[in-house]
N, C-alpha and C positions, 0 to 999 in steps of 0.2 A: 073786673067785668065778667059776667057769667060766660061759660064756654060757648053756649049756643048763640048768645048775642055777639060774642067776638067773631065767630065764624060767619054769622050773617052780615056783620059789618064788612069783613074782609071780602065776602062774596059780592056785596053791593059795590064796593070800591073797584073790584076787578071788572065788573060788568060795565061800569061807567067810564073806566080809564081808556082814553084813546091815544095818549102820548106817554112817553116815559116819564116817571115821576122825577121831580127835582131831588137831588141828593139831600138827605137830612141827617142831622146828628141825633144819636139815640143814647139813652141812658143805659147802664148795665141791666137794669130791670127790664127795659124794653127788649134788649138784645136776647134775653132769655126766652122770648116768645118763639125764636127760630134759631137754627143752627147756622150762625153767620160768622165768617171771618171778616171783620170790619177794621179797616186801617185806623180809623179815628177812635175806636171804642174798644174797651176790654171785651174779651170773649166770655160769654156766659153760656155754658153748655146745658141744654135742657135734659132732664133726666131721661125722657122718653127716647131721645135720639142720639145720646152721647156715645154709644158703643160703636167700635170701629170694626172693619174687616180683620181677619186673623193676622195679617202681616203688618197692620198699623195699630200699635197699642194705643189705647185711649189716652194714656198719659202724654202722648206726643202731640195731641191735637191742639191744645191751648197755645202752644208755642207758635203755631202758624198764624195766630191772630195779629201779632205785632212784628213778626220777623221781617227785617228789612231786606228787600231784594238786592242782591249783589251782582248777579249775572243772569242773562237770558240766552237760551239756545232754542232755535226752532226745531221741533221734533215731529210736527204734523206732516201728513202727506196731502190729503185732500182738505183737511180742516186746519184751522189756525190753533196751534197748540205750542206752548213754550215749556221747556224745562227751566224752572227757576231755582237758582242756587241762592240761599240766604246767607246773610252775614254770620249767623250763628252756626253755620255748617249744615243745616238741614236743606232738604230739597223737595220739590213738589212739581207736579204737572199742573199747568195753568191754562185754562181755555177761556180767553177773554171774549167779551162781546165784540163781534167783528162784522165787517161789511159782508163777508162771505158767509159767515155762520149765523149772523144776527144774534138771537138770544138762545142759541142751541145749548149754551153752557147750563141753562136752567134744568135741562133734562138730566144732567149728571147729578145735580143736587136733589132734584125731585125723586129720582130713582133710588138714591141712598135713603132718603127719608121714608119712602114707601117700603123699602126693604126692612127698615127697622120696625115699622108698624106691623109687618108680617112676620117678624122674628127671623128673618133670613140673614145669615152672616156673609152672603156671597158678594155683596156690592161694596166695593171699596169706599171708605169714608170720603165724602165730598161736601164742601161748604162754600158759600159765597164769600169771596175775598174782594174787597174794594181797595185799590191802590191809587195814590196820587199819580196822575199820568206822568208827571215829570220824573218821579222816582223810578217808575217802571221803565221809562225811555232811557234814562241814564244807565240802568242796569243792562239794557240791550245794546248800548252804544259801542261796546268792545267787540261785538259780533256783527259784521256787515250784513249777513243774511237776516239775522234776527231784527236788526234795526230797520232794514228795508221793509220787512214784513210788518213790523210794528207800525211804521209810518203809513204804509199803504192800507192796512186792514183794521187796526184796532180802533174801536169806537170810543170817543171821548164824550163823557157826560159831564160837562161843566168842570173839566179838570180832573175827573175821576174815571177810573177804568173798573168795570164790573166783570166778574168772571167766576168760574168754578175752580177751586183749588183742591187737588187730590194729593195727599201726602205720597211721596215717592215710594214705590215698592222695589227694593233692590233685587236685581237678578230675576225679574218677573219672567216666569215661564208660561208657555201657552200649551194647552191640551189640543191635540190635532183632531178635535171632534168635527171639524168642518171638511175634512178630506172625504172624498166620495166613499171610500171603503168604510171609514169609521162612521160616517153619517148613516150609511145604509145599515150598518150593524146595530147602532143604538136605536134608530127609528124602529127597526124590527123588534128589538127587545122591549120597546114601550108599547107593543101591541099585544092584545089579549092572546093568551095561549103560548106565547114564545118563551123559550127557556132563557133564564137570566142567571149566568154563572155567579157564584157567590162573590168572586173577586171583582165583579162588575156592578153589583147591586147598588152600592153607595154612589158610584158615578152615574148610573142610569137614573137613580132617584133625583139627583141634582139636575140632570139634563131635562127630566120631566118638569121640574120646578122652573128651570130656565125658560122652557116653552111657555108655561103659564105666565111667568113674570113678564116676558116680552109681549105676550098678548094683552096683558093688563096695562102695560105702559105705552103700548102703541109703537114699540121700537121696530122699525122697518129695516134696520141695517145690521142686525146681529151677524148675519152669515156672509159678510163681505170680506172676512179675513182677519185673523188675530184679534178677535173680540171675546175670547174665552180663555182666561188665564187659569192657573192652578197654584195652590199652595201645597207643594209636595209634602211638607212636614205633616199636614193634617188631612190631605186629600180633598181640601175644599176647593171647588171651582170658584173662580172669580169672574163675575159678570162685569167686564170692563167696557169702557166706551159706550156710555148710555146717552150721548148727546143727540141721538136720533129718536129719542123717546119724547112723548107728549107734544107732538107737532099739532098745529092748528091751521088747516085741517090735516087729518092723517092722510098721507099720500097713497096712491094706488099700490106703491111698492110694498105696502103692509099686508096686502091680501095673501101672499104666500105664507106669512107668519100665522094667520088665522087658519089657513088650510092645514098647516102643520099641527096646530092644536087639535083640529078635528081628527087627524090621523092617530093621535095618541090615545091609548086606552087606559093607561096606568098613571095614577096621580098620587101625590102625597096626601094622606089622610089629614095630617095636622095642617097643611097649607089650605086644603079645601075648607076645613073647619074655620080657619082664620078668615078666609074670604067670606064665609057665611056670616061671621060675627060682626064685620065692620059695615059701615054705612057711609053715605055721602058726607055727613057732618064729620065723621072721624077721618075720612080722607082729606077733607079741606083742612082740618086741624093738623094733620100730620104733615101736609105739604108746607103749611105755615107761610111765613113772610120771606121775601128777599131781603128786605130791611123793614123795620117796624112801620106798619101802616101800608105796606106795599106787598100784596100777596105774591108769592113766588110764581104761581100759575093762575091765569085768568079763570073765572068761574066756569066758563064754557068748557075749558080743558079738563077741569076737575069733574064736571058733569059727564064728559065723554069717557073718562076713566071709570066712573061709577057705572056707566052703561056697559063698558067692556067687562067689568066685574060680573055683572048680571049675565052677560052672554057666556062667559066662561062657566059659570055655575049651571047654566042651561045645558051646555055641552056635556058637562060632567054628569048631571042628573039624567040626561038622556041615555048616556052610556050605562049608568047604574041600572036604569030601567031595563036595558037590554041584556047586560052581562052579569049584573049582581054587584052588591056593595063590595064584597071581598076582592073581586076581580079588578074593579076599577080603583078602589082606594088601596092600592097594592103596596105602596111604600108608606113608612111611618109618617 
């Protein structure tokens, strides 16, 4: 099927859908259309989105497609999140569709796919994993808290549980960029004319990218605590916990994020160039399916993301007009 026709069909399906789709079985060829961990089917990783964040080697991803859950532990605070230990010894964070969180898990997957489109290594790998409910509940049964949460919250779609699976990052550390002192410092360094020490330049460049990324995804919950990790070995910031992205509609709590974007004067030249190069069709193509024939995001959510892309470029171009190209496109 031609790419443009495929995207148009996905868009039409998303616009017309009013209820959750019935689970379907897919062939390996169909699975290649999107990055999906599906219990019943082999995992076929698409070339465009197969790369993982620095701490999660690409070679580890395929094993999560069929790994059998052995134990669940609740690790969420306000959201429903489980640590899943698998029979093969691997581990992952799993955010299922829940009564409390509805389909917020899709934000994790969509954020990862968008990051890959933009060439950003900062978003940990995330895929849709579908488990038989019975198998997942059995894994939770040894932990009273996990079992209670599972029974109270997890949504059952015809005996299947949908959610986002993020391979576990051992000893994940967090960068204190949310503390009042640190936030004041880096916000100042992202403004025109401020001095940026050489040892802070790489970090500030990634924080500028984070501001743009959250504005693009509509993430309203970045600065609520412990949502910015770091890979100390490479100095790469990790944009974790993206389940507040791509809401429909975007809540009023998102307004401070856009205000932050307007306060930033310094951006990544390569990121801005990539934002200029993509379009609505490319966005829809990148977000892909939750499972074959079922777009991950509704058409109106993709359209809202495209509108935010244009708004970001309007902000950047306005600053270039005032301050000059070199001052605004300050980072590589």
